[in-house]
Backbone as numpy.savetxt, mean C-alpha at the origin, in Angstrom:
# Nx Ny Nz CAx CAy CAz Cx Cy Cz
27.35 -16.25 -10.10 26.28 -15.75 -9.26 26.79 -15.64 -7.81
26.46 -14.56 -7.16 26.89 -14.37 -5.78 26.03 -15.19 -4.83
26.61 -15.58 -3.72 25.88 -16.33 -2.71 25.01 -15.39 -1.90
23.90 -15.94 -1.39 23.04 -15.18 -0.50 23.69 -15.10 0.88
23.52 -13.96 1.55 24.04 -13.87 2.91 23.19 -14.77 3.81
23.67 -15.09 4.97 23.01 -16.07 5.83 21.61 -15.64 6.25
21.40 -14.34 6.50 20.07 -13.86 6.90 19.07 -14.06 5.78
19.44 -13.66 4.57 18.55 -13.81 3.41 18.27 -15.29 3.14
19.27 -16.11 3.29 19.10 -17.54 3.08 18.13 -18.14 4.10
18.20 -17.70 5.36 17.27 -18.18 6.39 15.83 -17.80 6.03
15.64 -16.58 5.58 14.30 -16.14 5.19 13.80 -16.95 4.00
14.66 -17.12 3.00 14.27 -17.83 1.78 13.91 -19.28 2.07
14.54 -19.90 3.05 14.23 -21.30 3.36 13.07 -21.42 4.36
12.78 -20.35 5.10 11.70 -20.41 6.10 10.33 -20.13 5.49
10.29 -19.47 4.36 9.01 -19.07 3.75 8.70 -19.98 2.58
7.50 -20.47 2.56 7.04 -21.28 1.44 6.46 -20.31 0.39
7.31 -19.84 -0.51 6.91 -18.81 -1.47 5.76 -19.25 -2.39
5.78 -20.47 -2.95 4.64 -20.88 -3.79 3.30 -20.85 -3.03
3.33 -21.30 -1.78 2.11 -21.28 -0.96 1.66 -19.84 -0.70
2.62 -18.98 -0.37 2.30 -17.57 -0.11 1.69 -16.91 -1.34
2.26 -17.16 -2.50 1.74 -16.57 -3.74 0.34 -17.09 -4.02
0.10 -18.37 -3.84 -1.23 -18.96 -4.06 -2.26 -18.34 -3.11
-1.92 -18.25 -1.82 -2.85 -17.67 -0.84 -3.12 -16.20 -1.13
-2.11 -15.47 -1.57 -2.29 -14.06 -1.91 -3.22 -13.92 -3.12
-3.02 -14.74 -4.13 -3.91 -14.71 -5.30 -5.35 -15.02 -4.90
-5.53 -16.00 -4.03 -6.88 -16.36 -3.56 -7.51 -15.21 -2.79
-6.72 -14.53 -1.97 -7.24 -13.39 -1.20 -7.73 -12.29 -2.14
-6.91 -11.91 -3.12 -7.30 -10.82 -4.02 -8.43 -11.21 -4.97
-8.73 -12.50 -5.08 -9.86 -12.95 -5.89 -11.18 -12.86 -5.11
-11.10 -12.66 -3.79 -12.31 -12.54 -2.97 -13.07 -11.27 -3.33
-14.39 -11.26 -3.13 -15.12 -10.01 -3.32 -14.66 -8.95 -2.31
-14.85 -7.69 -2.65 -14.41 -6.60 -1.77 -14.97 -6.75 -0.36
-16.18 -7.23 -0.24 -16.82 -7.35 1.07 -16.10 -8.35 1.98
-15.25 -9.20 1.43 -14.53 -10.19 2.23 -13.04 -9.84 2.38
-12.63 -8.71 1.84 -11.24 -8.28 1.97 -11.12 -7.25 3.09
-9.93 -7.09 3.59 -9.63 -6.05 4.58 -9.14 -4.83 3.82
-10.03 -3.91 3.54 -9.74 -2.77 2.67 -9.43 -1.53 3.49
-8.36 -0.85 3.10 -7.98 0.43 3.68 -7.71 1.40 2.54
-8.05 2.65 2.77 -7.87 3.69 1.76 -6.83 4.68 2.26
-5.86 4.98 1.41 -4.89 6.04 1.69 -5.24 7.19 0.77
-5.73 8.27 1.36 -6.16 9.44 0.60 -5.13 10.55 0.76
-4.50 10.91 -0.34 -3.50 11.98 -0.35 -4.09 13.24 -0.97
-3.48 14.34 -0.66 -3.77 15.60 -1.36 -2.39 16.13 -1.75
-1.89 15.61 -2.84 -0.50 15.83 -3.22 -0.43 16.36 -4.65
-0.42 17.68 -4.81 -0.31 18.23 -6.17 1.08 17.94 -6.75
1.16 17.99 -8.08 2.46 17.81 -8.72 3.42 18.88 -8.22
4.66 18.49 -7.96 5.65 19.42 -7.42 6.89 19.43 -8.29
6.72 19.50 -9.58 7.85 19.45 -10.49 8.80 20.63 -10.30
8.29 21.74 -9.77 9.11 22.94 -9.63 9.83 23.03 -8.29
9.71 22.01 -7.45 10.35 22.04 -6.13 11.30 20.86 -5.99
12.29 20.96 -5.10 13.21 19.83 -4.92 12.51 18.64 -4.26
13.08 17.47 -4.43 12.54 16.24 -3.87 12.51 16.31 -2.34
11.37 16.00 -1.76 11.21 15.92 -0.31 10.94 14.45 -0.01
11.91 13.76 0.59 11.80 12.32 0.77 10.57 11.90 1.57
10.18 12.67 2.58 8.99 12.31 3.33 7.73 12.56 2.51
7.60 13.75 1.98 6.39 14.14 1.26 6.21 13.35 -0.04
7.29 13.14 -0.77 7.19 12.51 -2.08 7.11 10.99 -2.03
7.22 10.41 -0.86 7.15 8.95 -0.74 6.12 8.50 0.30
5.05 9.26 0.45 4.05 8.91 1.46 3.44 7.53 1.27
3.05 7.12 0.06 2.47 5.78 -0.06 3.42 4.69 0.43
4.66 4.76 0.03 5.64 3.77 0.47 5.84 3.81 1.98
5.85 4.99 2.54 6.02 5.15 3.98 4.85 4.50 4.73
3.62 4.84 4.34 2.47 4.30 5.05 2.30 2.80 4.82
2.48 2.34 3.59 2.37 0.90 3.34 3.45 0.16 4.10
4.65 0.70 4.13 5.74 0.02 4.82 5.52 -0.08 6.31
4.86 0.88 6.91 4.65 0.89 8.35 3.37 0.16 8.74
2.28 0.42 8.03 0.97 -0.03 8.49 0.41 -1.26 7.79
0.71 -1.48 6.53 0.08 -2.57 5.79 0.53 -3.92 6.33
-0.44 -4.81 6.49 -0.19 -6.17 6.94 -0.65 -7.15 5.86
-0.24 -8.39 6.01 -0.64 -9.43 5.08 -2.17 -9.55 5.08
-2.72 -9.85 3.97 -4.18 -10.00 3.78 -4.91 -8.68 4.00
-4.33 -7.60 3.54 -4.98 -6.30 3.52 -4.86 -5.73 2.12
-5.90 -5.06 1.70 -5.90 -4.38 0.40 -5.86 -2.89 0.66
-4.81 -2.24 0.20 -4.68 -0.80 0.36 -4.85 -0.14 -1.00
-5.73 0.85 -1.06 -5.98 1.59 -2.29 -5.54 3.03 -2.08
-4.85 3.56 -3.07 -4.30 4.91 -3.00 -5.07 5.83 -3.95
-5.49 6.98 -3.43 -6.18 8.00 -4.23 -5.57 9.35 -3.90
-5.43 10.18 -4.92 -4.86 11.52 -4.74 -5.93 12.55 -5.11
-6.54 13.15 -4.10 -7.62 14.11 -4.35 -7.15 15.34 -5.09
-5.87 15.69 -4.97 -5.33 16.85 -5.69 -5.33 16.61 -7.20
-5.40 15.35 -7.59 -5.45 15.00 -9.01 -6.85 14.52 -9.42
-7.83 14.75 -8.55 -9.21 14.36 -8.84 -9.49 12.88 -8.67
-8.65 12.18 -7.92 -8.85 10.76 -7.70 -9.57 10.54 -6.36
-10.68 9.81 -6.42 -11.45 9.51 -5.22 -11.90 8.06 -5.27
-12.04 7.41 -4.12 -12.45 6.00 -4.12 -13.90 5.85 -4.59
-14.17 4.79 -5.35 -15.55 4.53 -5.75 -16.39 4.07 -4.56
-17.68 4.15 -4.71 -18.61 3.82 -3.61 -18.39 2.42 -3.05
-18.15 1.42 -3.92 -17.99 0.05 -3.41 -16.74 -0.10 -2.54
-15.69 0.64 -2.85 -14.48 0.59 -2.03 -14.74 1.28 -0.69
-15.39 2.46 -0.72 -15.71 3.17 0.52 -16.61 2.31 1.41
-17.61 1.72 0.81 -18.58 0.91 1.56 -17.91 -0.25 2.29
-16.88 -0.83 1.69 -16.23 -2.00 2.28 -14.94 -1.69 3.03
-14.56 -0.43 3.09 -13.30 -0.05 3.75 -13.41 -0.18 5.27
-12.36 -0.68 5.86 -12.28 -0.76 7.32 -11.67 0.50 7.90
-11.02 1.30 7.04 -10.42 2.53 7.52 -9.93 3.40 6.38
-9.88 4.69 6.65 -9.36 5.66 5.68 -8.26 6.46 6.37
-7.10 6.48 5.77 -5.98 7.25 6.28 -5.77 8.41 5.33
-5.82 9.63 5.86 -5.61 10.79 5.00 -4.29 11.45 5.37
-3.54 11.79 4.35 -2.24 12.41 4.55 -2.19 13.69 3.72
-2.15 14.81 4.42 -2.11 16.10 3.75 -0.87 16.85 4.21
-0.22 17.53 3.28 0.94 18.32 3.69 0.53 19.47 4.60
1.42 19.92 5.43 1.13 20.99 6.39 0.73 22.29 5.73
1.19 22.54 4.53 0.92 23.82 3.88 -0.49 23.91 3.32
-1.29 22.85 3.41 -2.64 22.88 2.86 -3.67 23.03 3.95
């Protein structure tokens, strides 16, 4: 087995992973009204006939990587595929982020 580099080792020893996992499980067990809910609404039709566009084809990862913080619930819906958030999610959402390609 290879050794961890010093940076990864510092992170691994600084974070109490069992505690973090327990707190995360407790957070997601809360009712929606007590969670910090955000909705990411895409309008992204299937693009099987076009080449991969790293920005367009990875929007959820891009937005979650930049904006999502600990103790937040992010829900992804794609309106181009008929996916829309249910009323209880909308009612409890603190924000809705919509990402549409320029061509639409």
